[in-house]
C-alpha positions as CSV (number, residue, x, y, z in Angstrom):
1,M,22.4,47.8,2.8
2,S,21.1,50.7,4.9
3,A,20.4,54.1,3.4
4,I,22.4,57.0,4.6
5,I,20.4,60.0,5.9
6,T,22.2,63.3,6.3
7,T,20.8,66.0,8.5
8,M,21.8,68.6,11.1
9,G,21.8,68.7,14.8
10,T,22.3,71.3,17.5
11,I,24.4,70.9,20.6
12,K,22.2,71.3,23.7
13,A,24.7,70.4,26.5
14,V,28.4,69.8,27.0
15,H,29.5,67.4,29.7
16,G,33.0,67.0,31.2
17,A,36.0,69.3,31.9
18,N,36.3,72.0,29.3
19,P,39.1,72.3,28.4
20,G,40.2,68.8,29.4
21,P,40.9,65.3,28.1
22,A,38.8,64.6,25.0
23,S,37.8,61.2,26.4
24,G,35.9,63.0,29.2
25,I,33.9,65.3,27.0
26,T,30.4,64.3,25.8
27,Y,27.5,66.1,24.2
28,D,23.7,66.1,24.1
29,V,22.6,66.8,20.5
30,E,19.1,67.6,19.4
31,V,18.3,66.1,16.0
32,N,15.1,66.7,14.0
33,L,14.0,63.4,12.4
34,D,11.5,63.2,9.6
35,G,8.3,61.6,10.8
36,I,9.4,61.5,14.4
37,G,10.3,65.1,15.4
38,K,13.0,66.3,17.7
39,V,15.1,63.7,19.5
40,V,17.9,64.4,21.9
41,A,20.9,62.0,21.7
42,Q,22.6,62.1,25.0
43,G,26.3,61.4,25.8
44,V,27.5,61.4,22.2
45,V,31.1,61.9,21.0
46,P,32.4,62.9,17.6
47,H,32.6,60.1,15.1
48,H,36.1,61.1,14.0
49,Q,39.4,60.6,15.8
50,R,39.8,62.9,18.8
51,W,42.8,64.7,20.3
52,P,44.9,62.4,22.6
53,D,44.2,62.9,26.3
54,I,47.7,64.4,26.9
55,V,46.3,67.4,24.9
56,D,43.6,69.5,26.6
57,T,40.7,69.6,24.3
58,V,38.3,72.6,23.9
59,A,34.7,71.3,23.4
60,A,32.3,72.6,20.9
61,N,29.8,75.2,22.1
62,I,26.2,74.9,23.1
63,G,24.2,76.0,20.1
64,D,26.7,74.9,17.5
65,R,25.2,73.2,14.5
66,V,26.7,69.8,13.7
67,A,26.3,67.5,10.7
68,V,24.7,64.1,11.5
69,E,24.7,61.0,9.4
70,I,22.2,58.2,10.2
71,I,23.2,54.8,8.9
72,G,20.7,52.1,9.9
73,K,20.1,52.7,13.6
74,A,23.5,54.4,14.2
75,M,24.0,58.2,14.3
76,H,27.4,59.7,13.5
77,F,28.1,63.2,14.7
78,A,30.6,65.7,13.1
79,I,31.5,67.7,16.2
80,A,34.4,70.2,15.9
81,E,36.8,70.2,18.8
82,T,40.1,72.1,19.1
83,A,43.3,71.7,21.0
84,S,43.6,74.1,23.9
85,V,46.5,76.5,23.3
86,T,47.8,79.1,25.7
87,E,50.6,81.5,25.4
88,C,53.9,80.4,26.9
89,P,55.0,82.5,29.9
């Protein structure tokens, strides 16, 4: 069984339409790994269920801190996204 390592990362880039469909939004996240140093994971998505594509999603911001769990060779990112809401005319 793999150990679970919990650490933090920083969003360095946001890719895709913002706001836009969640499936089109990805992130580059910098993670500081013990014994290795800073590593940038590119094109990652949140590990949790995202908004359906019929809802425009607002991406997290560059500079936001995110929780990262490392299980074996897999990284899981807790990136907060919100639904785009606008006032009705």
